[in-house]
C-alpha positions as CSV (number, residue, x, y, z in Angstrom):
1,M,0.1,-36.8,-29.8
2,S,1.0,-37.2,-26.4
3,G,2.7,-33.9,-26.1
4,P,-1.0,-32.0,-25.9
5,L,-2.7,-34.3,-23.8
6,G,0.0,-33.7,-21.1
7,H,0.1,-30.0,-21.6
8,T,-3.4,-30.0,-21.0
9,F,-3.2,-31.9,-18.0
10,L,-0.3,-29.7,-16.7
11,Y,-2.4,-26.3,-17.7
12,N,-5.4,-27.7,-15.7
13,L,-3.3,-28.6,-12.8
14,I,-1.7,-25.1,-12.8
15,I,-5.2,-23.3,-13.0
16,L,-6.4,-25.4,-9.9
17,F,-3.3,-24.4,-8.1
18,I,-3.8,-20.8,-8.8
19,L,-7.7,-21.2,-7.7
20,I,-6.4,-22.6,-4.4
21,V,-4.0,-19.9,-3.9
22,F,-6.5,-17.0,-4.5
23,G,-9.3,-18.7,-2.6
24,F,-6.9,-19.1,0.3
25,L,-5.8,-15.4,0.3
26,A,-9.2,-14.0,-0.3
27,G,-10.2,-16.2,3.0
28,T,-7.3,-14.8,5.0
29,M,-8.2,-11.4,4.1
30,S,-11.7,-11.7,5.2
31,Y,-10.6,-13.3,8.5
32,Y,-8.1,-10.6,9.0
33,K,-11.0,-8.1,8.7
34,A,-13.3,-9.9,10.7
35,M,-10.7,-10.2,13.8
36,K,-9.9,-6.4,12.9
37,V,-13.7,-5.7,13.8
38,N,-13.6,-7.8,16.5
39,D,-10.2,-6.4,17.9
40,T,-12.4,-2.6,17.4
41,I,-15.1,-3.9,19.3
42,V,-13.4,-5.2,22.1
43,S,-10.9,-2.3,22.6
44,E,-14.0,0.1,22.9
45,I,-15.8,-2.2,25.4
46,E,-12.9,-2.3,27.5
47,K,-11.9,1.4,26.8
48,Y,-15.4,2.2,28.2
49,E,-15.4,-0.3,30.8
50,G,-18.3,-2.2,29.5
51,Y,-21.2,-2.0,27.0
52,N,-22.9,1.0,27.4
53,T,-24.3,4.0,26.3
54,S,-24.0,6.4,29.5
55,S,-20.7,7.8,29.9
56,K,-19.3,11.4,29.4
57,D,-18.4,10.6,26.1
58,D,-20.7,9.0,23.6
59,G,-20.5,5.7,25.4
60,S,-19.2,2.4,24.0
61,F,-21.9,1.7,21.8
62,D,-22.1,4.9,19.8
63,A,-17.9,4.6,19.5
64,I,-18.4,1.0,18.0
65,E,-20.9,2.3,15.8
66,R,-18.8,5.0,14.6
67,N,-15.5,2.8,14.2
68,L,-17.4,0.2,12.3
69,A,-18.6,2.8,9.7
70,T,-14.7,3.8,8.9
71,L,-13.6,-0.1,8.8
72,G,-16.0,-1.1,6.1
73,Y,-17.6,-3.7,8.0
74,S,-20.7,-5.1,6.2
75,Y,-24.1,-3.8,7.2
76,T,-27.3,-6.0,8.2
77,E,-29.6,-7.9,6.8
78,P,-33.4,-7.6,7.5
79,G,-33.6,-11.0,9.4
80,F,-30.6,-10.7,11.1
81,K,-30.9,-11.9,14.8
82,C,-28.1,-12.6,17.3
83,P,-28.2,-16.3,18.8
84,T,-29.0,-16.6,22.1
85,S,-26.0,-18.4,23.2
86,Y,-22.5,-18.4,21.5
87,G,-18.9,-19.5,22.8
88,G,-20.0,-20.8,26.3
89,M,-21.8,-17.2,26.8
90,S,-25.6,-17.7,27.3
91,T,-25.9,-15.1,30.4
92,S,-27.5,-12.5,28.6
93,V,-27.2,-11.0,24.9
94,Y,-27.5,-7.3,24.7
95,T,-31.0,-6.2,22.9
96,K,-29.8,-2.9,22.1
97,K,-28.5,-4.3,19.0
98,S,-27.0,-2.2,16.0
99,K,-29.1,-1.0,13.2
100,Q,-26.5,-1.0,10.5
101,F,-23.8,-3.5,11.5
102,E,-24.4,-7.4,12.0
103,Y,-22.4,-8.2,15.6
104,C,-23.5,-9.6,18.9
105,I,-22.4,-8.9,22.2
106,Y,-22.7,-11.2,25.1
107,V,-21.8,-10.8,28.9
108,D,-20.7,-13.4,31.4
109,P,-20.8,-12.3,35.0
110,T,-17.9,-13.7,37.0
111,G,-16.8,-13.5,40.7
112,P,-18.7,-13.3,43.8
113,D,-21.6,-11.1,43.7
114,E,-21.2,-10.7,39.7
115,E,-18.2,-8.1,40.5
116,Y,-16.7,-9.0,37.1
117,H,-17.9,-9.4,33.4
118,T,-16.3,-10.8,30.3
119,Y,-17.7,-9.6,27.3
120,G,-17.9,-11.7,24.1
121,V,-18.3,-10.2,20.7
122,L,-19.4,-12.4,17.8
123,T,-19.1,-11.0,14.2
124,F,-19.5,-12.5,10.7
125,I,-17.2,-13.2,7.7
126,K,-19.4,-13.3,4.6
127,I,-18.5,-14.9,1.7
128,N,-20.5,-14.4,-1.4
129,L,-19.7,-17.1,-4.2
130,P,-21.5,-17.5,-7.6
131,L,-24.2,-20.0,-8.0
132,I,-24.1,-20.7,-4.5
133,K,-25.7,-18.4,-1.6
134,E,-23.6,-16.3,0.7
135,I,-21.9,-17.9,3.1
136,K,-21.4,-16.5,6.9
137,I,-18.6,-17.8,9.3
138,P,-19.0,-16.7,12.7
139,V,-15.6,-14.9,14.7
140,F,-15.9,-14.9,18.5
141,T,-13.8,-12.9,20.7
142,K,-13.7,-12.3,24.4
143,T,-12.6,-9.4,26.4
144,K,-10.5,-9.3,29.8
145,Q,-12.4,-9.3,33.0
146,I,-14.0,-5.8,33.8
147,Y,-15.0,-4.8,37.0
148,N,-18.8,-4.2,37.4
149,F,-19.3,-0.9,39.2
150,H,-23.1,-1.4,39.6
151,H,-22.9,-4.8,41.8
152,K,-24.2,-4.9,44.8
């Protein structure tokens, strides 16, 4: 009789191990996707030298929207609002937020006369678990210092 009881415990241990490994892999892939989204947004902001819409091309806002559509990033929910501050950046939150995607752009002016800007990008990892509501984990990235052409 000790054989079947020992086997049941071992099977339960193997099933638990498999669940933990698959949970870890799913979390890693979700984090990779969120970092890819952040990297895309940061590269567009650095390419267009700021978060703008007035450029000879479309501007960084339109380029970000176009690239996020190709990455398969999640769409926004009706009640989505950006936090007023995040990651030590509370100077300004851009109000022209996306109508399609959940991300927030923060700006922190630095240097004399606000000569440089550092932008912060906040995106979210969404994890849907059965019987539990959706979990949103924030992912925050900063850009390099970008020269502000509109400073005094």
